C-alpha angles and dihedrals in degrees: 000000000000091000088052092055092049089050092050090048092051091048091051091049091050092050091048090050092050091048091050092050091050090049092050092045091052091047090051091051091048092052091051092047094048092048094050091048091050092051091048095047099041101028092229144060120282114271093249141336095259093055092042092053094045093050090053099046097256138117118246088242089060088064093048091055088076110013133032095202144355088262092060089044092056090050090050092049090061090046088052089058086055092049092049089052093054092047091054092047092048091056090056107088093197091057092068091060095050122110118241093269095056092042090057091046089051091049093052095046092049095042094052091045089058097047089045088060086055097037096128092055093043093052093044092049100041103030116173099303106119093195091053090046094056091044094051093045095050096108091043087053092058093047093048094049089051089051091052090053090054091056089066092212108203115239139160115304104233093190093223123099095213092048091045090056092051091046092053092050091046091050095055091045091050092054091045087055088050092053091049091049091052091044093054090047091050091052090061099034111124098174119119112278086355088277093159089061088056090051091048091050093053094046095046095048094045092047094048092052092046091051093054094044098148101211101068090036093052090047090052090047093051091048090051092050090048094051091044093053091045092054091048094048094052 
């Protein structure tokens, strides 16, 4: 009987923990939603956190549970677009069987579909200031680079640990640059349903994977090493 009571107690604790997590998750979503609505309706950030919380039926401390400032909140909103993208992709059974090229294509198409739904907010928040853009997207940058690493994109084996580390860092930075290029193009795209952005995505991804096709590059690398050794041995 004693064991039963302990078991019931543990079950109650687990249920309470789950309910608390759901409450916190809903509160975080509400804060994000209220903030985005304010920016869209007023064309600017709220005056301060206290006023923002009060206007939306919250305590100021509710806000600080998740964000330390509006600046941090804005960064997290763009990272939330990223998280939503991964959740949608994960639900697609076919996605898990894709190669790295098609996984990246799927990511881009889904990500830009999500931010297109929130285009008015994105343009209001980012504007045309490139410095502000990079600052606001800093958390997204870290998440995206981690995502690129998970794709395990096949490249030339440099057969040197130090060079391999530089290559991996360069690869993630290159694809981050690719995302930013597409993002800036999308901001100015005036084609119906932003179809030209879709065309750009497909062409850029296909080209980037063709450029790093490892077979011809490895052959060239081996030839270069052979010729170099031959010149030294003469």
